[in-house]
TORLODREN-95528 format. One record per residue: x, y, z of N, C-alpha, C in turn; residue in one letter. Coordinates in Angstrom, 2 decimals. Layout:
<rec <X; Y; Z>; <X; Y; Z>; <X; Y; Z>; "A">
...
% end
This chain:
<rec <21.92; -54.30; -5.19>; <21.00; -53.24; -5.64>; <21.24; -52.97; -7.13>; "M">
<rec <20.15; -52.95; -7.91>; <20.28; -52.70; -9.34>; <20.62; -51.24; -9.58>; "T">
<rec <21.10; -50.96; -10.80>; <21.45; -49.58; -11.15>; <20.23; -48.67; -11.07>; "K">
<rec <19.06; -49.20; -11.47>; <17.85; -48.38; -11.45>; <17.47; -48.01; -10.02>; "M">
<rec <17.55; -48.97; -9.10>; <17.22; -48.69; -7.71>; <18.22; -47.72; -7.10>; "K">
<rec <19.50; -47.91; -7.43>; <20.53; -47.01; -6.91>; <20.29; -45.58; -7.38>; "F">
<rec <19.94; -45.46; -8.67>; <19.66; -44.13; -9.23>; <18.45; -43.49; -8.56>; "L">
<rec <17.43; -44.30; -8.28>; <16.22; -43.79; -7.64>; <16.53; -43.29; -6.23>; "A">
<rec <17.36; -44.04; -5.51>; <17.74; -43.64; -4.15>; <18.53; -42.34; -4.19>; "V">
<rec <19.44; -42.19; -5.14>; <20.24; -40.96; -5.25>; <19.35; -39.76; -5.55>; "C">
<rec <18.38; -39.96; -6.44>; <17.47; -38.87; -6.77>; <16.65; -38.46; -5.56>; "I">
<rec <16.18; -39.45; -4.80>; <15.37; -39.17; -3.60>; <16.19; -38.38; -2.58>; "A">
<rec <17.44; -38.80; -2.38>; <18.32; -38.10; -1.44>; <18.55; -36.67; -1.90>; "I">
<rec <18.75; -36.47; -3.21>; <18.99; -35.14; -3.75>; <17.78; -34.24; -3.53>; "L">
<rec <16.58; -34.79; -3.76>; <15.36; -33.99; -3.57>; <15.19; -33.58; -2.12>; "I">
<rec <15.42; -34.53; -1.21>; <15.30; -34.23; 0.23>; <16.32; -33.17; 0.64>; "I">
<rec <17.55; -33.28; 0.13>; <18.59; -32.32; 0.49>; <18.24; -30.93; -0.01>; "S">
<rec <17.76; -30.84; -1.24>; <17.39; -29.53; -1.79>; <16.23; -28.92; -1.02>; "L">
<rec <15.29; -29.76; -0.58>; <14.16; -29.27; 0.20>; <14.61; -28.70; 1.54>; "T">
<rec <15.52; -29.41; 2.21>; <16.03; -28.96; 3.50>; <16.81; -27.66; 3.35>; "L">
<rec <17.59; -27.56; 2.27>; <18.35; -26.33; 2.03>; <17.42; -25.16; 1.81>; "I">
<rec <16.36; -25.38; 1.04>; <15.40; -24.31; 0.77>; <14.71; -23.85; 2.05>; "A">
<rec <14.32; -24.81; 2.90>; <13.68; -24.46; 4.17>; <14.63; -23.68; 5.06>; "V">
<rec <15.90; -24.09; 5.09>; <16.89; -23.39; 5.92>; <17.03; -21.94; 5.51>; "F">
<rec <17.19; -21.70; 4.19>; <17.39; -20.33; 3.74>; <16.14; -19.49; 3.89>; "F">
<rec <14.97; -20.11; 3.79>; <13.74; -19.36; 4.01>; <13.64; -18.90; 5.46>; "E">
<rec <13.96; -19.79; 6.39>; <13.93; -19.44; 7.81>; <15.02; -18.44; 8.14>; "N">
<rec <16.18; -18.60; 7.51>; <17.27; -17.65; 7.75>; <16.87; -16.25; 7.31>; "F">
<rec <16.24; -16.17; 6.14>; <15.80; -14.88; 5.64>; <14.77; -14.25; 6.55>; "G">
<rec <13.82; -15.04; 7.05>; <12.81; -14.50; 7.95>; <13.43; -13.98; 9.23>; "N">
<rec <14.47; -14.67; 9.72>; <15.10; -14.26; 10.96>; <15.86; -12.96; 10.83>; "G">
<rec <16.45; -12.73; 9.64>; <17.27; -11.54; 9.48>; <16.45; -10.32; 9.08>; "T">
<rec <15.23; -10.53; 8.61>; <14.42; -9.42; 8.13>; <13.24; -9.12; 9.04>; "N">
<rec <13.26; -9.66; 10.24>; <12.07; -9.52; 11.08>; <11.84; -8.11; 11.60>; "N">
<rec <12.79; -7.19; 11.37>; <12.58; -5.80; 11.78>; <12.20; -4.92; 10.60>; "L">
<rec <12.15; -5.47; 9.40>; <11.83; -4.65; 8.25>; <10.47; -3.99; 8.43>; "N">
<rec <10.45; -2.68; 8.25>; <9.19; -1.95; 8.40>; <8.85; -1.56; 9.82>; "G">
<rec <9.79; -1.73; 10.76>; <9.53; -1.36; 12.15>; <9.38; 0.15; 12.28>; "A">
<rec <8.49; 0.54; 13.18>; <8.29; 1.96; 13.50>; <8.74; 2.14; 14.95>; "R">
<rec <9.88; 2.80; 15.12>; <10.52; 2.90; 16.43>; <10.32; 4.30; 16.99>; "V">
<rec <9.65; 4.39; 18.14>; <9.44; 5.68; 18.81>; <10.40; 5.80; 19.97>; "A">
<rec <11.23; 6.85; 19.95>; <12.17; 7.11; 21.03>; <11.56; 8.17; 21.95>; "C">
<rec <11.13; 7.75; 23.13>; <10.53; 8.64; 24.13>; <11.59; 9.00; 25.15>; "L">
<rec <11.59; 10.25; 25.61>; <12.58; 10.61; 26.61>; <12.65; 12.09; 26.88>; "G">
<rec <13.72; 12.48; 27.54>; <13.94; 13.88; 27.89>; <14.96; 14.49; 26.93>; "D">
<rec <15.76; 15.44; 27.39>; <16.71; 16.10; 26.50>; <17.81; 15.16; 26.02>; "S">
<rec <18.08; 14.09; 26.75>; <19.08; 13.12; 26.30>; <18.62; 12.48; 24.99>; "I">
<rec <17.32; 12.37; 24.83>; <16.76; 11.88; 23.57>; <16.58; 13.01; 22.57>; "T">
<rec <15.96; 14.10; 23.01>; <15.62; 15.18; 22.09>; <16.85; 15.83; 21.46>; "E">
<rec <17.90; 16.05; 22.24>; <19.02; 16.87; 21.79>; <20.24; 16.07; 21.34>; "L">
<rec <20.27; 14.78; 21.61>; <21.44; 13.99; 21.21>; <21.20; 13.36; 19.84>; "S">
<rec <22.24; 12.77; 19.30>; <22.14; 12.12; 17.99>; <21.76; 10.65; 18.09>; "N">
<rec <21.44; 10.17; 19.29>; <21.23; 8.73; 19.40>; <20.09; 8.21; 18.52>; "Y">
<rec <18.93; 8.91; 18.42>; <17.89; 8.38; 17.51>; <18.35; 8.35; 16.06>; "P">
<rec <19.13; 9.35; 15.63>; <19.65; 9.34; 14.26>; <20.64; 8.20; 14.05>; "N">
<rec <21.48; 7.97; 15.06>; <22.42; 6.85; 14.97>; <21.68; 5.52; 14.93>; "D">
<rec <20.62; 5.41; 15.71>; <19.82; 4.18; 15.72>; <19.17; 3.97; 14.36>; "L">
<rec <18.69; 5.05; 13.74>; <18.12; 4.95; 12.40>; <19.14; 4.39; 11.42>; "Q">
<rec <20.37; 4.90; 11.49>; <21.43; 4.42; 10.61>; <21.70; 2.94; 10.84>; "T">
<rec <21.74; 2.53; 12.09>; <22.02; 1.13; 12.41>; <20.91; 0.20; 11.94>; "M">
<rec <19.66; 0.63; 12.07>; <18.53; -0.21; 11.71>; <18.27; -0.22; 10.20>; "L">
<rec <18.72; 0.81; 9.51>; <18.57; 0.85; 8.06>; <17.31; 1.54; 7.60>; "G">
<rec <17.29; 1.84; 6.32>; <16.22; 2.64; 5.74>; <14.88; 1.93; 5.70>; "A">
<rec <14.87; 0.61; 5.84>; <13.60; -0.12; 5.83>; <12.80; 0.10; 7.11>; "D">
<rec <13.44; 0.69; 8.12>; <12.78; 0.94; 9.40>; <12.74; 2.45; 9.65>; "N">
<rec <11.78; 2.87; 10.46>; <11.56; 4.31; 10.69>; <11.72; 4.63; 12.17>; "N">
<rec <12.73; 5.41; 12.52>; <12.99; 5.82; 13.90>; <12.61; 7.29; 14.05>; "V">
<rec <11.76; 7.60; 15.02>; <11.33; 8.97; 15.25>; <11.69; 9.42; 16.67>; "E">
<rec <12.10; 10.67; 16.79>; <12.53; 11.25; 18.06>; <11.36; 12.01; 18.70>; "N">
<rec <10.93; 11.53; 19.88>; <9.84; 12.18; 20.61>; <10.32; 12.66; 21.98>; "F">
<rec <11.57; 13.05; 22.06>; <12.12; 13.55; 23.32>; <11.62; 14.94; 23.66>; "G">
<rec <11.52; 15.22; 24.96>; <11.10; 16.53; 25.46>; <12.06; 16.95; 26.57>; "V">
<rec <12.81; 18.00; 26.34>; <13.77; 18.46; 27.34>; <13.10; 18.77; 28.67>; "S">
<rec <13.74; 18.33; 29.75>; <13.25; 18.62; 31.09>; <12.14; 17.71; 31.57>; "G">
<rec <11.70; 16.78; 30.75>; <10.54; 15.96; 31.13>; <10.91; 14.89; 32.15>; "S">
<rec <9.89; 14.48; 32.89>; <10.06; 13.53; 33.99>; <9.05; 12.40; 33.89>; "T">
<rec <9.35; 11.34; 34.61>; <8.35; 10.28; 34.83>; <7.34; 10.76; 35.85>; "V">
<rec <7.83; 11.34; 36.92>; <6.96; 11.80; 38.01>; <5.95; 12.82; 37.50>; "L">
<rec <4.73; 12.69; 37.95>; <3.62; 13.50; 37.44>; <3.54; 14.90; 38.05>; "L">
<rec <3.91; 15.03; 39.30>; <3.75; 16.31; 39.98>; <5.00; 17.17; 39.84>; "H">
<rec <5.34; 17.48; 38.57>; <6.49; 18.32; 38.26>; <6.06; 19.31; 37.17>; "T">
<rec <7.00; 20.13; 36.74>; <6.69; 21.12; 35.70>; <6.54; 20.47; 34.32>; "Y">
<rec <7.23; 19.34; 34.10>; <7.25; 18.75; 32.76>; <7.04; 17.23; 32.79>; "E">
<rec <5.94; 16.72; 33.32>; <5.72; 15.28; 33.23>; <5.59; 14.85; 31.77>; "P">
<rec <6.32; 13.84; 31.39>; <6.32; 13.44; 29.98>; <4.94; 13.04; 29.50>; "Y">
<rec <4.16; 12.43; 30.36>; <2.84; 11.93; 29.97>; <1.92; 13.05; 29.51>; "I">
<rec <2.19; 14.29; 29.93>; <1.35; 15.43; 29.57>; <1.84; 16.18; 28.34>; "D">
<rec <2.95; 15.74; 27.75>; <3.56; 16.48; 26.66>; <2.91; 16.16; 25.31>; "Q">
<rec <2.85; 17.16; 24.45>; <2.30; 16.98; 23.12>; <3.09; 15.95; 22.33>; "E">
<rec <4.39; 15.86; 22.60>; <5.23; 14.87; 21.91>; <4.78; 13.45; 22.23>; "A">
<rec <4.29; 13.23; 23.44>; <3.81; 11.89; 23.79>; <2.56; 11.55; 22.99>; "F">
<rec <1.70; 12.52; 22.79>; <0.52; 12.30; 21.97>; <0.91; 11.97; 20.54>; "Q">
<rec <1.90; 12.70; 20.01>; <2.36; 12.43; 18.66>; <3.00; 11.05; 18.56>; "R">
<rec <3.69; 10.65; 19.61>; <4.31; 9.32; 19.63>; <3.25; 8.24; 19.55>; "A">
<rec <2.15; 8.43; 20.25>; <1.07; 7.44; 20.22>; <0.39; 7.42; 18.85>; "K">
<rec <0.22; 8.60; 18.25>; <-0.39; 8.67; 16.92>; <0.51; 8.05; 15.85>; "E">
<rec <1.78; 7.98; 16.11>; <2.76; 7.35; 15.22>; <2.51; 5.84; 15.10>; "F">
<rec <1.80; 5.27; 16.08>; <1.50; 3.84; 16.14>; <2.78; 3.01; 15.98>; "L">
<rec <3.70; 3.19; 16.90>; <4.98; 2.48; 16.80>; <4.82; 0.98; 17.03>; "P">
<rec <5.75; 0.23; 16.46>; <5.82; -1.20; 16.75>; <6.87; -1.49; 17.82>; "T">
<rec <7.77; -0.53; 18.02>; <8.78; -0.60; 19.08>; <8.83; 0.75; 19.78>; "I">
<rec <8.83; 0.73; 21.11>; <8.93; 1.96; 21.89>; <10.12; 1.86; 22.83>; "V">
<rec <11.00; 2.84; 22.76>; <12.17; 2.92; 23.63>; <11.97; 4.11; 24.55>; "V">
<rec <11.91; 3.86; 25.85>; <11.68; 4.94; 26.82>; <12.95; 5.18; 27.63>; "I">
<rec <13.51; 6.37; 27.47>; <14.71; 6.74; 28.21>; <14.37; 7.97; 29.06>; "L">
<rec <13.81; 7.69; 30.20>; <13.42; 8.73; 31.15>; <13.98; 8.40; 32.53>; "L">
<rec <14.02; 9.41; 33.39>; <14.46; 9.18; 34.76>; <15.56; 10.10; 35.22>; "G">
<rec <16.30; 10.67; 34.27>; <17.41; 11.55; 34.65>; <16.91; 12.76; 35.43>; "T">
<rec <15.87; 13.42; 34.92>; <15.36; 14.61; 35.60>; <14.66; 14.28; 36.92>; "N">
<rec <14.22; 13.04; 37.05>; <13.62; 12.61; 38.32>; <14.67; 12.51; 39.42>; "D">
<rec <15.94; 12.51; 39.03>; <17.03; 12.48; 40.00>; <17.45; 13.86; 40.46>; "A">
<rec <16.76; 14.90; 39.98>; <17.07; 16.25; 40.43>; <16.69; 16.40; 41.90>; "R">
<rec <17.49; 17.12; 42.63>; <17.38; 17.17; 44.09>; <15.97; 17.50; 44.56>; "V">
<rec <15.33; 18.51; 43.98>; <13.99; 18.89; 44.45>; <12.92; 17.91; 43.97>; "D">
<rec <13.03; 17.44; 42.74>; <12.04; 16.51; 42.19>; <12.11; 15.15; 42.88>; "I">
<rec <13.31; 14.76; 43.25>; <13.53; 13.43; 43.84>; <12.74; 13.24; 45.14>; "Y">
<rec <12.31; 14.31; 45.75>; <11.55; 14.19; 46.99>; <10.26; 13.38; 46.80>; "Q">
<rec <9.78; 13.29; 45.56>; <8.55; 12.52; 45.26>; <8.85; 11.16; 44.65>; "S">
<rec <10.07; 10.65; 44.85>; <10.49; 9.43; 44.18>; <9.61; 8.23; 44.52>; "I">
<rec <8.95; 8.24; 45.67>; <8.10; 7.10; 46.03>; <6.92; 6.92; 45.08>; "D">
<rec <6.62; 7.96; 44.29>; <5.53; 7.86; 43.32>; <6.01; 7.38; 41.95>; "N">
<rec <7.31; 7.16; 41.83>; <7.91; 6.88; 40.52>; <7.32; 5.63; 39.86>; "F">
<rec <7.22; 4.55; 40.59>; <6.76; 3.29; 40.01>; <5.34; 3.42; 39.48>; "V">
<rec <4.45; 3.95; 40.29>; <3.05; 4.11; 39.87>; <2.94; 5.04; 38.67>; "A">
<rec <3.71; 6.14; 38.68>; <3.63; 7.09; 37.58>; <4.21; 6.50; 36.29>; "D">
<rec <5.29; 5.75; 36.42>; <5.89; 5.11; 35.23>; <4.94; 4.06; 34.66>; "Y">
<rec <4.31; 3.30; 35.52>; <3.40; 2.27; 35.05>; <2.17; 2.88; 34.37>; "E">
<rec <1.77; 4.07; 34.81>; <0.68; 4.76; 34.14>; <1.09; 5.17; 32.72>; "Q">
<rec <2.31; 5.68; 32.59>; <2.85; 6.04; 31.28>; <2.91; 4.82; 30.36>; "L">
<rec <3.45; 3.74; 30.88>; <3.59; 2.52; 30.08>; <2.22; 1.97; 29.68>; "V">
<rec <1.24; 2.08; 30.57>; <-0.09; 1.54; 30.26>; <-0.69; 2.22; 29.04>; "S">
<rec <-0.42; 3.51; 28.86>; <-0.94; 4.21; 27.69>; <-0.26; 3.71; 26.41>; "E">
<rec <1.00; 3.35; 26.51>; <1.71; 2.79; 25.36>; <1.19; 1.39; 25.05>; "V">
<rec <0.98; 0.60; 26.10>; <0.49; -0.76; 25.91>; <-0.90; -0.80; 25.28>; "Q">
<rec <-1.67; 0.26; 25.46>; <-3.04; 0.29; 24.94>; <-3.11; 0.61; 23.45>; "A">
<rec <-1.99; 0.92; 22.82>; <-1.99; 1.28; 21.41>; <-2.38; 0.09; 20.53>; "L">
<rec <-3.06; 0.37; 19.44>; <-3.49; -0.67; 18.51>; <-2.30; -1.44; 17.94>; "E">
<rec <-1.17; -0.77; 17.80>; <0.01; -1.40; 17.22>; <0.68; -2.41; 18.15>; "S">
<rec <0.27; -2.44; 19.42>; <0.82; -3.39; 20.40>; <2.34; -3.43; 20.35>; "K">
<rec <2.98; -2.30; 20.62>; <4.44; -2.25; 20.46>; <5.19; -3.03; 21.52>; "P">
<rec <6.39; -3.46; 21.15>; <7.31; -4.02; 22.13>; <7.97; -2.84; 22.82>; "K">
<rec <7.99; -2.87; 24.15>; <8.44; -1.72; 24.93>; <9.76; -2.04; 25.63>; "I">
<rec <10.71; -1.12; 25.53>; <12.00; -1.25; 26.20>; <12.17; -0.07; 27.16>; "F">
<rec <12.52; -0.38; 28.40>; <12.80; 0.66; 29.39>; <14.32; 0.80; 29.52>; "L">
<rec <14.83; 1.99; 29.28>; <16.27; 2.21; 29.31>; <16.70; 2.76; 30.67>; "V">
<rec <17.71; 2.14; 31.25>; <18.32; 2.69; 32.45>; <19.21; 3.85; 32.01>; "K">
<rec <18.95; 5.06; 32.50>; <19.63; 6.25; 31.97>; <21.15; 6.20; 32.15>; "P">
<rec <21.84; 7.00; 31.35>; <23.29; 7.08; 31.49>; <23.67; 7.75; 32.80>; "P">
<rec <24.91; 7.59; 33.21>; <25.36; 8.19; 34.49>; <25.30; 9.71; 34.45>; "P">
<rec <25.20; 10.27; 35.65>; <25.20; 11.72; 35.83>; <26.56; 12.12; 36.41>; "I">
<rec <27.27; 12.95; 35.68>; <28.57; 13.44; 36.16>; <28.41; 14.87; 36.69>; "F">
<rec <29.49; 15.50; 37.05>; <29.42; 16.86; 37.60>; <28.64; 17.76; 36.66>; "D">
<rec <27.67; 18.48; 37.25>; <26.81; 19.29; 36.39>; <26.28; 20.49; 37.17>; "N">
<rec <25.63; 21.39; 36.44>; <25.06; 22.61; 37.04>; <23.53; 22.56; 37.06>; "E">
<rec <22.98; 21.36; 36.99>; <21.52; 21.22; 36.91>; <20.90; 20.63; 38.18>; "F">
<rec <21.69; 20.49; 39.24>; <21.23; 19.88; 40.49>; <20.76; 18.44; 40.30>; "D">
<rec <21.35; 17.75; 39.33>; <21.03; 16.34; 39.10>; <22.05; 15.48; 39.83>; "L">
<rec <21.55; 14.47; 40.52>; <22.39; 13.66; 41.40>; <22.53; 12.23; 40.90>; "S">
<rec <23.77; 11.81; 40.68>; <23.99; 10.42; 40.28>; <23.63; 9.45; 41.39>; "N">
<rec <23.83; 9.87; 42.64>; <23.43; 9.02; 43.77>; <21.93; 8.75; 43.74>; "T">
<rec <21.14; 9.79; 43.50>; <19.70; 9.60; 43.39>; <19.35; 8.68; 42.22>; "N">
<rec <20.08; 8.84; 41.14>; <19.83; 8.00; 39.97>; <20.09; 6.53; 40.28>; "L">
<rec <21.23; 6.26; 40.89>; <21.64; 4.88; 41.15>; <20.82; 4.24; 42.26>; "V">
<rec <20.57; 4.99; 43.31>; <19.91; 4.40; 44.48>; <18.38; 4.46; 44.41>; "E">
<rec <17.84; 5.40; 43.63>; <16.40; 5.55; 43.62>; <15.73; 5.31; 42.28>; "G">
<rec <16.26; 5.93; 41.23>; <15.59; 5.86; 39.93>; <15.78; 4.52; 39.25>; "V">
<rec <17.02; 4.09; 39.08>; <17.28; 2.85; 38.35>; <16.64; 1.63; 39.01>; "I">
<rec <16.74; 1.47; 40.33>; <16.05; 0.31; 40.94>; <14.54; 0.33; 40.68>; "P">
<rec <13.95; 1.50; 40.62>; <12.51; 1.58; 40.37>; <12.18; 1.29; 38.90>; "R">
<rec <13.07; 1.65; 37.99>; <12.88; 1.26; 36.59>; <12.91; -0.26; 36.49>; "I">
<rec <13.85; -0.87; 37.19>; <13.93; -2.34; 37.19>; <12.67; -2.95; 37.79>; "E">
<rec <12.14; -2.31; 38.82>; <10.90; -2.81; 39.44>; <9.73; -2.74; 38.45>; "Q">
<rec <9.61; -1.63; 37.75>; <8.53; -1.48; 36.76>; <8.67; -2.56; 35.68>; "V">
<rec <9.89; -2.75; 35.19>; <10.12; -3.75; 34.15>; <9.73; -5.15; 34.64>; "A">
<rec <10.09; -5.47; 35.87>; <9.78; -6.78; 36.42>; <8.28; -6.96; 36.59>; "K">
<rec <7.61; -5.95; 37.11>; <6.17; -6.06; 37.37>; <5.36; -6.14; 36.08>; "E">
<rec <5.85; -5.48; 35.03>; <5.10; -5.44; 33.77>; <5.64; -6.40; 32.71>; "L">
<rec <6.70; -7.12; 33.06>; <7.26; -8.09; 32.12>; <7.93; -7.45; 30.92>; "G">
<rec <8.62; -6.33; 31.15>; <9.27; -5.61; 30.06>; <10.79; -5.81; 30.09>; "L">
<rec <11.41; -5.51; 28.98>; <12.86; -5.63; 28.84>; <13.54; -4.31; 29.16>; "T">
<rec <14.63; -4.37; 29.92>; <15.41; -3.16; 30.19>; <16.66; -3.14; 29.32>; "T">
<rec <17.13; -1.94; 29.05>; <18.38; -1.74; 28.32>; <19.28; -0.89; 29.22>; "I">
<rec <20.45; -1.39; 29.51>; <21.37; -0.71; 30.43>; <22.38; 0.12; 29.65>; "D">
<rec <22.20; 1.44; 29.65>; <23.24; 2.29; 29.05>; <24.07; 2.95; 30.14>; "V">
<rec <23.69; 2.74; 31.39>; <24.46; 3.30; 32.51>; <25.84; 2.66; 32.58>; "Y">
<rec <25.86; 1.32; 32.62>; <27.11; 0.59; 32.86>; <28.17; 0.88; 31.80>; "T">
<rec <27.86; 0.79; 30.50>; <28.93; 1.03; 29.51>; <29.44; 2.46; 29.48>; "P">
<rec <28.68; 3.41; 30.06>; <29.10; 4.81; 30.06>; <29.65; 5.26; 31.41>; "L">
<rec <29.61; 4.38; 32.39>; <29.93; 4.78; 33.76>; <31.34; 5.35; 33.93>; "A">
<rec <32.29; 4.88; 33.12>; <33.68; 5.33; 33.25>; <34.08; 6.26; 32.11>; "N">
<rec <33.10; 6.95; 31.53>; <33.41; 7.81; 30.38>; <32.82; 9.21; 30.53>; "H">
<rec <33.27; 9.96; 31.50>; <32.79; 11.34; 31.62>; <33.13; 12.18; 30.39>; "P">
<rec <34.13; 11.76; 29.65>; <34.53; 12.51; 28.45>; <33.48; 12.41; 27.34>; "E">
<rec <32.53; 11.50; 27.49>; <31.47; 11.34; 26.49>; <30.29; 12.27; 26.76>; "Y">
<rec <30.43; 13.17; 27.73>; <29.32; 14.05; 28.10>; <29.79; 15.50; 28.05>; "F">
<rec <29.00; 16.33; 27.38>; <29.40; 17.73; 27.17>; <29.33; 18.55; 28.44>; "M">
<rec <28.34; 18.27; 29.28>; <28.10; 19.08; 30.48>; <27.80; 18.22; 31.71>; "D">
<rec <28.24; 16.98; 31.65>; <27.98; 16.04; 32.73>; <26.66; 15.30; 32.60>; "G">
<rec <25.80; 15.73; 31.66>; <24.48; 15.14; 31.50>; <24.23; 14.68; 30.06>; "I">
<rec <24.50; 15.56; 29.11>; <24.12; 15.31; 27.73>; <25.28; 14.68; 26.95>; "H">
<rec <25.03; 13.55; 26.30>; <26.11; 12.85; 25.60>; <26.56; 13.57; 24.35>; "P">
<rec <27.86; 13.50; 24.07>; <28.38; 14.00; 22.81>; <28.17; 12.92; 21.74>; "N">
<rec <28.77; 13.08; 20.59>; <28.54; 12.14; 19.50>; <28.97; 10.73; 19.85>; "N">
<rec <30.10; 10.60; 20.56>; <30.57; 9.27; 20.95>; <29.60; 8.62; 21.95>; "E">
<rec <29.13; 9.41; 22.91>; <28.19; 8.89; 23.88>; <26.87; 8.50; 23.24>; "G">
<rec <26.40; 9.32; 22.30>; <25.14; 9.02; 21.61>; <25.25; 7.73; 20.80>; "A">
<rec <26.38; 7.54; 20.14>; <26.55; 6.31; 19.36>; <26.57; 5.09; 20.26>; "R">
<rec <27.16; 5.22; 21.45>; <27.18; 4.09; 22.37>; <25.77; 3.77; 22.86>; "L">
<rec <24.99; 4.80; 23.17>; <23.60; 4.59; 23.58>; <22.83; 3.89; 22.46>; "I">
<rec <22.97; 4.41; 21.25>; <22.27; 3.81; 20.11>; <22.69; 2.35; 19.90>; "A">
<rec <23.96; 2.08; 20.10>; <24.47; 0.71; 19.91>; <23.85; -0.26; 20.90>; "S">
<rec <23.75; 0.17; 22.17>; <23.15; -0.70; 23.18>; <21.66; -0.95; 22.88>; "E">
<rec <20.97; 0.06; 22.41>; <19.56; -0.09; 22.07>; <19.41; -0.98; 20.84>; "I">
<rec <20.28; -0.77; 19.87>; <20.24; -1.59; 18.66>; <20.44; -3.06; 18.98>; "Y">
<rec <21.40; -3.37; 19.85>; <21.66; -4.75; 20.21>; <20.45; -5.39; 20.89>; "K">
<rec <19.73; -4.58; 21.66>; <18.57; -5.11; 22.40>; <17.38; -5.39; 21.50>; "A">
<rec <17.18; -4.54; 20.50>; <15.98; -4.69; 19.68>; <16.24; -5.41; 18.36>; "I">
% end
């Protein structure tokens, strides 16, 4: 091979290598920035409204993304209660926010002894709630969160009802609608110290919830 041919081959190899490197870094950048500009709506009950988890999630996702708290204390999935989430003004504001990601953490209040009597309606009522989110122009990605455990409390909330009735039905809704679930029950199951009153997470519990949601989205 002459020197000229050898030089030409080296130049060709160099050009190809530089092109491949450029393509790699372009794809790498796209993969790491795919959440930039996300609008994240956190729907839920008092565990969402009163805890720091949405604020912690905002910190984790960074300033390029917008996390908003649309929690309503006492709200339920079930419709025939005092505070069905679907009827709350916060839900309307959440829809007007036109989120690109929706995190729904509901079900704890549905485990209350008197409310739980209507648990057979849970799947249909949850799917009705989700259908309104799916109809948004922003076409958000929806995550259904399995609620944290219920420890000793003065609110008539039952962990047995949560485990045996609510969580399996959340899983059923997710399966039927092709949605992703986020499990915050399991990592908190052995940490009653992370809850101020057996129900509401303290700062450590909120950060753990936010971390699990962050990893999922």
